[in-house]
N, C-alpha and C positions, 0 to 999 in steps of 0.2 A: 497389275503390279503385285497384288497380294498373292495371286496364284503362282507367280514366278519366284517368290521368296524361298520356297522349298527347294529350288534348284540351285541356290547359291553355293552350297557345299559341293554339289556335284560339279559345278563349273570350275570352282577352285581346284577340286581334285583332278579334273581333266587337265587344267593348266599345269598343275604340279607333276602329273604323270608324264606330260610331254617333255618337261625339263629333265626329269629323272631319266627318261629314255635317252636323251641326248648325252647326259653324263655317263650312262651305262655303255653306250656305243663307243664314246671316246676313250673311256677308261679301259674297256676291253681291248681296244687297239693298242694302247700304250703298254698295258700289262703283257699281252701276248707277244708283242714284237720287241719290247725293250727290256723289261724287268724279269719276266718269267724265265727266259733263257739263261739268266745269270745264276739261277739256283743250282746248287750242287746236285740235288735230286729233283727231277721234274715231277710236277703234279699230274695225276690223272685228271680227266675232264671234270669230275666232281670237285676236285680241289680248286680248279679255276672258278667254278661257280660259287664256292664258299668265299673265295677272295672277293668276287664281284658283289655278293650279298653283303659282306662285311663293309665294303666301301660304300655301297648304296645306303646302308643304314646310317653311316656317319654323315654322308652328304645330304641326307634327308633330315636327320635329327638336329645337327648343329645349326643350319639355317632356320629350323623351326624354333629353336630357343630364341633366336633374334627376331622372330616374326617374319622371316623371309618368304613364307608361303601365303601371307595375308594379302593377296591381290585385292585391290579396291579398298583395303583398310588403311594400309600405309601409303604415304606419298611415294611417287615413282622412285625418287632418289633413295629414300630410306629402304624401299623394297630391294633395290639393286644392291645397295650397300650391305644390307643384312645377308643377302644371298652370297655376295662376294666374300664377306668375312667368314661365313660358315664353310664355303667351298675351300678357301685358303687353309682353314684349320683342318679340314678333312684331308686335303692333299698333303699337308705337313705330317699328319698322323700316318698316312699311308707310306710316306717316305721312311718313317721310323720303322714301320712293319717290314718294308723291303730290306732295310739295313739289318734287321734281326734275322730275316729269312736267308739272306745271302752272306751274312756275317762280315759285310764290308760297307763302307760309306760309298754308295754308288753314285754315278753321275746324275745330278738332279735336273739337268737340262731338259730331258723329255718331259719330266713332271712340270717344270716351269712353263714349257710350251703348252702343255695340256691346260694348265691354269689360265694362261692368256686366252686360249681358245674358249675355255669355259666362261671367262669374263666377258668375251665378245658376244657370245650368243646369249648369255644371261642378261646383258644390257638390252639386246633386241627383244628377248622374252619379256622382260619387265615392262618395257614401253608398250609393246603390242598387247600383252594380256591386260594391262591396266586400262588401256584405251578401249578394248573390247568389253571389259567388265563395266566400265562407266557408261558405255553406250547402252548396254543391257540394263544397267541399274544406275540411272542418273541421280544427282543429289536428291536426298529425301526432303520434301517440303514439310517443315515443322512449325508448330505453334509454341511460342515460349511463354510460360506462365511464371510470373514473378511476384515478389512480395512488396513490402513498403518502399523498396528502392529497386530499380532495375539492376540485374546482376551484370554489371558492366564488365567485370573480369571474365566471366563465363562467356558473355557475348563476344568479347574480343577473341577468345580462344576458338569459339565456334566458327567465327568468320575467317580463321586461318585454314579451315577445312571446308572450303566451298565445294570441294569435290564430293563431300559426303552430306553436308547439311545446307539447307537454304532456309533461313529464318524468314518466313513469309508474313508473320504477324506476331504481335506481342499483346498480352492481356494481363491486367492486374487482378490479383485474387479477390479484390474488393468488389469486382463486377459480378461476383456470385458464381457458384458451381453450375447452376443451370445454364447460364450464358457460356461458360467455359466448355461444358459438355457439348453444347450445340456447335460451338466453333471447332472443337477437336475433331468432329466427324468429317470435317472438310480437309483434314491434313493427314499426312502419312506418318506423323509422329508428333509427340508432345514432349517438350523439354520442361521439366519441373524444377524450378530453382528452390532456394531455401525458404519455403513457405510453411505456415503452421502445420503441425503433424496431422491434426484432425482433417483439415481440408485436403492435405496431400494424400492421405490414405483413402479418402472417398474418391478422389480423382483417379488414383492408381487402380482401384477396383473397377471403376467404370471403364477405363481404357482397356483393362485386361479383359473384361467381359465383351467389349466391342472389337477386340483384336487390334487395337491401336497401339503401336509401339511407343514406349515411354523411355525417356532418359532423365534420370533423377540424380541430383547432387545429394550424396548421403549425409546423414547426421552422424554424430559420434555413436549414438545408441544403435543405429543401423549396423555399424561395423561390428559392434559387440554381439548383436543378435545373429549376424550373418555366420559367425563361426561357432554358434552355440551347438551343444550336443543334444541330440534327441533322446528323451527318456520316456519309457512306456511302462510305468509302474502300475497304472490303472488305465481306464478307458478315456481319460483326458490327456492329450499329449502335453509334455512339458519340454521346455528348452532350457538347458543349463549352460550359462555363460561362465567360464572359469575366470578368476581374477588373480591368479597366482603366477602369471608369466609362464615360463617353460617348466615342464616336469623334470624330475631328477634324472630320468634316462636321457631326455633331450639335452639337458645341461652337460651330462657326461660325454655324450657323442659329439656335441658341438665343441666342447673344449678339446677333445682329441683331434678333431678336424682342424681346429685353429692351430694347434701345435705343429701338426704335420704340414699344413699348407704354408704357414708362416716360415717354418724352418726351411722348406724346399724353396720358397720364394726368395729367401735371403741369398741363395747361391748365385743366381744371376743378378740380384739387386745390388749386392755389395760393390761390384765394379762400377755400376751406374751411380751409386751413391758417392763413390770416391770422385767421379768426374764432376758431379753436381757440386759437391763440397768445394772442389778446386775453383770452379767458376764463381761461386759466391764469394770466396775469399779474395780472388783476384779483382772482382768488381769494386768493392768498397772496403776491403780489409776488415770487415766487421765479423761478428759471430756467425757461425755456420748453422747451428741448431737453435731453434726458437722453442722455448717451453711456455706453455700456457695452461692455466687451470681450466679443466673441463669437468663435466658431470657424467657419471656412468650409472650402472644398475643400482637401484635403491637410493639414488641421490648422492652417492659417494663421489667425492672429488678426487682428481688425480691430475698429474701434469702430462699433457700430450706432447709428443715430440714431432716437430716439423722442420723441414729446411726453411730457413728464413727467406721469405720472398718479398718483404717490405723493408723500408728504411728502419734503422734501429730505433728512431724516434717517432715511429708511425702513430703511436698513441700517447705522445708526450703530455697531452691535456688530460689524460686519465679517463677519457670517454671511450667505452667499448663500442665499436661500430664494424659492420660487415663491409667487405671490399666493394667498391662501386665499379661500374662498367669501364670508366676511364679514370681509375684511381691513381693519382700521381704519387702515392706512397709506395706503389709496387716498383721494384727495381727491374732492370732489363732482363737479368737472369730470372727474376721472379715471374715475369710475364710468360716466359717459356715453360718453366717447370710447373706453373699453375695450370697452363693450358693442357699439359699432358699428365697432370696429377703427380709428377715426380716429387713435389714438395711433401707428399704424404708418406713417402717410403720409410722414413724413420719410425712410423707408427707400427711397423712390423715388430719392433722391440716392445712397444706397449702391449701388443698381442701376446708375445711370449711371456711378458710379466703377468698377464691376466687382467690388466686394466680394461682391455678392449677385446672384441671378437673380430673375425674377418668380416662378418656380415651383422649388421645391426643399425639402429638409428645413429646418425652422426652425433657426436658429443657436442653439447652446447656449452658456452661459457656461463658460469653461475649468474652473472649480472644480466646477461641477455635472456637467459631462461626465466629469470624473475620478472623481467619486463613482459615476456610472452604470457606468463601465468597470470598477470594482472588482468589481461584481456581474455585469455583462454586458460582457465584453471585446469582443464583436462590435459594441458600440454605435459604435465608431469607423468601421464600414463606411459610416455615413451621410456621411462626409467624402469619399466618392468623387466627389461633385459639389458645386457651389456651394450655399451656403445660400440659402433662398428667402423671399420675402415671404409667399407662401402655398405650400401643398404638399398632397400626397396625405394625409398624416397629419392635416392641418388640416381637410380637407373630409370625411374619413371617420372622424376621431377627435374628441376633445374636448381642451380645455385640460388637463384632469386625466387624460387617458389615460396609462396607465403607460408607463414608458420602454421596456420590452420590446415592448409592443404598438406603440408609436410606431416602434421600430426595424423591426418587421415591415412596417408600412405604408410606411415610407420605402424599404425594400428592394424592395417591390413596384413602387414608382415607378422606382427606379434601374434595376432589372433589366428593366423593360418600357418604358423611355423611348421616347417619340415626340413630335413636335411636336403631333400631334393630341391626345395625352394632356395636354400642357401647356395647350392651349386649352380642353379640357374642364374641367380643374381651375380655370382662370381663371373660367369661367362658373359653376361650382359654388360658387366663393368668394362670388359674389353671393348665392347661395341661403342660405348659412349665416350671413350677416351678421345676420339677425334671428331666428336659432334659438338660444334661450337655452341649450339643453344643450351647444352647441358652445363656450360660454364659461364653463362651470362651473369653479369654482376647486378647489384642493386641500382635503383635509380638514384640520380644525383640528389643528395640531401636526405636520403633514406638510411637511417642508422641500423634499423632492424627490419626483419621480414614481415612487418605488419603494416598494411596501408590503412588510411582513414576509412576507406570504404569497407574494408574487412572488419575493422573494429565495430563499425555501425552494424554490419550484417551479423556479426557474431552475437552482439547484444540482442538483436532481434530474434536470432535463432534460439538463444537460450530462453527467452521469454516464450517463444512458440512451443518449445519442448516442455 
């Protein structure tokens, strides 16, 4: 197995090249027979090749943003869904190019038929390549090393991916590093949960030296070091971790992008917002817009705008709580607009005002943030940047992701910020709009996103650090 690891990338590249070849052949046929003849001035052969390369770039890059080339990494459905979404966007972009080249809105039927054929062979490609990959690389047999309590949450998540992991054994850190090292040599990987840093570092070094793959849940300090800048002022390397959030240049560029994107988004959004407002008013004749105090950069409070999706007396007892999986406070219209995120559309005006950004940590209510900070003081680190309409934790987490995991995801964004990352998150937001798991609510009786298990584990982790 170890000798085959080096071929994983080559296998994935081969699978990807096969799919791109199918796209190229089908696109060439549609372009040469239907759309190219509509141009006033015909291209020479090199011009046709340029169009083909242009199309292949987008039909490769857009699915790549959504993870559509990660055969064996994503589940089959997610792999196919990611490819289909990327292909749809590439085909739509090509239609715009055709309209610009011919100066007319041409018949889209050939392009729609092309997309349907692409969808058909992409489904077959996803099923076949995933099966072949898993035959060559079956689930990895792993050893799970845990601390004073089993990492039940992580174990549940690992067991949802039996196609990639098979937990063969578990061992407590108290059994000693010598015993754990001996056990680790019998497995293809070691999952290291939130154990004390000293033991964790020694185990990581041992596994690295032996060529044993490790999967480690990061601590907050790991995320800060991960993005540190290397400095070589003398012969001892230094790592400098910045603590000021974004630089002045990044802030300027980010604000410019916010104004442009929010302004353009309002053009198609305003008619949709009018329809949503009408349905909300018809259902119970109540208020359309719901204002709620939230926190943004530096702990500053502001009123976020949302379409009302709950009853007007949803919190008549004055207790702040997140929405549950089957929350009877949500209206019929609310269920629909929450599922497709249309309740968030009025926040485009928050962005234009400067209270929020397109991308950033989701703004929390002051009272809920205060509850989080009692257990996780580092939760305030999220306020290094402006709150966002969408964010890293939204595209890689869920609505009910725990506060500690949301903090880690948001810190990964803040510490590794770039405009490119912003645009990738914007594109991935489109992907999660129709993925049900991204909108799962809290468990019954759970008011905030902190479980008893997490409270205990966070206390243990703080002592360990």
